[in-house]
C-alpha positions in Angstrom: 85.6 105.0 67.1 86.4 101.5 65.7 85.0 98.8 67.9 88.3 96.8 68.4 91.2 99.2 67.9 89.7 102.2 69.5 92.4 104.2 67.9 90.4 107.3 66.8 87.8 109.6 68.3 85.5 111.6 66.0 82.7 113.8 67.5 80.3 116.3 66.1 78.0 118.6 68.1 75.1 120.0 66.1 72.2 122.4 66.9 68.6 121.4 66.3 68.8 122.5 62.7 71.6 120.1 62.0 74.3 122.8 61.8 77.6 121.7 63.2 78.7 124.0 66.0 81.7 121.9 67.3 83.8 119.1 65.9 86.7 117.0 67.3 89.0 114.4 65.8 91.7 112.7 67.7 93.9 109.8 66.7 96.4 107.6 68.4 99.1 110.1 67.4 97.5 113.0 69.3 98.8 113.6 72.9 95.4 113.6 74.6 94.6 110.2 73.1 98.0 108.8 74.0 97.5 109.8 77.7 94.4 107.6 78.3 94.9 103.9 79.2 94.0 101.2 76.9 92.3 103.0 75.5 89.0 101.3 76.5 85.5 102.6 75.6 85.0 104.3 79.0 88.3 106.1 78.8 87.6 107.3 75.3 84.1 108.5 76.5 85.7 110.4 79.4 88.1 112.0 77.0 85.2 113.1 74.8 83.5 114.6 77.9 86.7 116.5 78.8 86.9 118.0 75.3 83.3 119.0 74.9 82.7 120.2 78.5 84.3 123.6 78.1 81.9 124.4 75.2 79.2 124.5 77.8 81.2 126.1 80.6 81.4 122.9 82.5 84.1 122.4 85.1 84.7 121.0 88.6 82.8 123.9 90.1 79.7 123.4 88.0 79.9 119.7 88.8 79.3 120.4 92.5 75.9 122.0 91.7 74.7 119.6 89.0 71.6 117.6 89.5 71.9 113.8 89.3 71.3 112.5 85.8 68.9 109.7 85.0 71.9 107.4 84.3 73.5 108.3 87.7 70.2 107.7 89.4 69.9 104.3 87.8 73.4 103.4 88.9 72.7 104.4 92.5 69.2 102.9 92.8 69.4 99.5 94.4 68.1 96.9 92.0 65.7 94.2 93.1 68.1 91.5 91.9 70.9 92.7 94.3 70.8 90.7 97.6 69.9 92.4 100.8 72.6 93.0 103.4 71.2 90.0 105.4 71.5 87.8 102.4 75.1 88.9 101.8 75.9 88.2 105.4 74.6 84.7 105.1 77.0 84.1 102.2 79.9 84.7 104.6 78.7 82.1 107.0 78.3 79.5 104.2 81.8 80.3 103.0 83.2 79.6 106.4 81.3 76.2 106.4 82.9 75.3 103.1 86.4 76.3 104.4 86.0 74.1 107.4 85.1 71.1 105.2 87.5 71.5 102.3 89.2 68.2 102.9 86.0 66.2 102.6 83.9 67.9 100.0 83.7 67.7 96.2 83.5 70.8 94.0 81.8 70.2 90.7 83.0 72.5 87.9 80.5 73.2 85.1 81.7 74.6 81.7 82.7 78.2 81.6 80.5 80.5 79.6 82.8 82.7 77.5 81.5 85.6 75.5 78.0 84.1 75.8 78.8 80.5 74.8 79.6 77.5 77.1 83.0 75.9 76.5 82.6 72.3 77.4 86.4 71.7 77.4 87.0 74.4 80.0 85.5 72.5 83.0 88.1 69.8 83.0 90.9 72.3 82.7 89.6 74.3 85.7 89.1 71.2 87.8 92.6 70.1 87.0 94.0 73.5 88.1 92.1 73.4 91.4 93.4 69.9 92.1 96.9 70.8 91.2 96.7 73.8 93.5 95.5 71.5 96.3 92.5 73.7 97.0 90.0 70.9 97.3 88.8 67.8 95.4 87.4 69.1 92.1 85.6 67.1 89.3 84.1 68.4 86.1 81.1 67.9 83.9 80.5 68.7 80.3 76.9 69.6 81.0 76.6 73.4 80.9 74.5 75.4 83.3 71.3 76.0 81.4 70.8 79.6 82.2 70.0 82.4 79.7 72.6 84.9 78.7 72.4 88.0 80.9 71.0 91.2 79.3 73.5 94.0 79.3 73.1 96.7 82.0 74.9 100.0 82.6 75.4 98.7 86.2 77.6 95.6 86.1 76.6 94.7 89.7 73.1 94.2 88.4 74.4 92.1 85.5 76.4 89.9 87.9 73.6 89.3 90.3 71.1 88.6 87.5 73.5 85.8 86.4 74.1 84.6 90.0 70.4 84.3 90.6 69.8 82.4 87.4 72.6 80.0 88.3 71.3 79.5 91.9 67.9 78.7 90.5 69.4 76.2 88.0 71.3 74.4 90.7 68.1 74.1 92.8 66.2 72.7 89.8 68.9 70.5 88.1 70.5 69.2 91.4 74.0 68.6 89.9 76.0 66.0 91.8 78.5 67.9 93.9 78.8 69.3 97.4 79.6 72.6 95.8 79.2 73.8 92.2 81.4 76.4 90.4 80.3 78.4 87.4 82.5 81.0 85.6 80.9 83.6 83.3 83.4 85.7 81.4 83.9 88.0 78.4 87.2 89.0 76.8 88.6 90.7 73.8 91.8 89.4 72.3 94.4 92.1 72.3 92.4 94.4 74.6 92.4 93.1 78.1 90.4 96.1 79.5 87.3 95.1 77.6 85.9 92.2 79.5 84.9 90.7 82.9 85.2 87.5 84.9 82.2 86.6 87.1 82.3 83.5 89.3 79.7 81.9 91.5 79.9 78.9 93.8 76.7 77.4 95.2 76.2 74.5 97.6 74.1 71.6 96.6 71.0 73.3 98.0 71.6 76.1 95.6 72.6 78.7 98.1 75.4 81.2 97.3 78.8 80.4 98.9 81.2 82.5 96.8 80.3 85.4 94.6 83.1 87.2 92.8 83.0 90.1 90.2 86.2 91.0 88.4 86.7 93.6 85.8 89.4 96.2 84.8 88.8 98.2 88.0 90.2 95.4 90.2 94.0 95.0 90.8 94.0 91.2 90.2 92.3 91.7 86.8 94.8 94.5 85.9 97.6 92.1 86.8 96.2 89.2 84.9 95.1 91.2 81.8 92.9 88.3 80.6 92.4 88.0 76.8 91.5 84.3 76.6 89.2 81.9 78.3 92.2 80.2 79.9 93.3 83.4 81.5 89.8 84.2 82.7 89.5 80.8 84.3 92.9 81.2 86.0 91.8 84.5 87.4 88.5 83.1 88.7 90.3 80.2 90.4 92.8 82.5 92.0 90.0 84.7 93.4 88.2 81.6 94.7 91.4 80.3 96.3 92.0 83.6 98.1 88.5 83.4 99.6 89.0 79.8 100.8 92.5 80.1 102.3 
């Protein structure tokens, strides 16, 4: 499968001696390939599963009796980095406090991290959009949030909260000059909107979470925006923030 085009699926199933017992090749011209959306890597993976499953007699009936895989167990197991229910409830209260004070607070926008790299020009553009939308008073800084790139994880929720925790800790240490501080972390692939995410966090000046927003191709807003650039990712993040504050 080419990394960008995802226009072909090639698969080989071999026994322990290396002898091929099953092969499959599908291209963009084949009907099963045309029926999947995107196609994105997950859709192609699920197509592969549907093709190879019958070789092992796998179907919906056998699924009911299957034991959870190690991957499924990892996805279901709560990670230490994910906040407790009490912590998440506290976020709702701080959001209400921000909403009540929108006319008198300043939101500091730090540079967006796009595909792992801070874009210093992005902060001013995001602040301008927030001001034009009349959401609150926004200012920008070219100083990026000095947090490490988040290691990949099969569970995007874990990836998000790892980033959110690092940003919270940075705010508490760096003490940026704003009543609230906005950080957007995104990834995008030009020409393939399904391959990416938009994560946004707002902390108050104490470093406590006020807004936490995870967007990917599973969400309707992301599907409508189809972001394939940093500007589109930033617009989606601001839209999601505005919905929380209005």
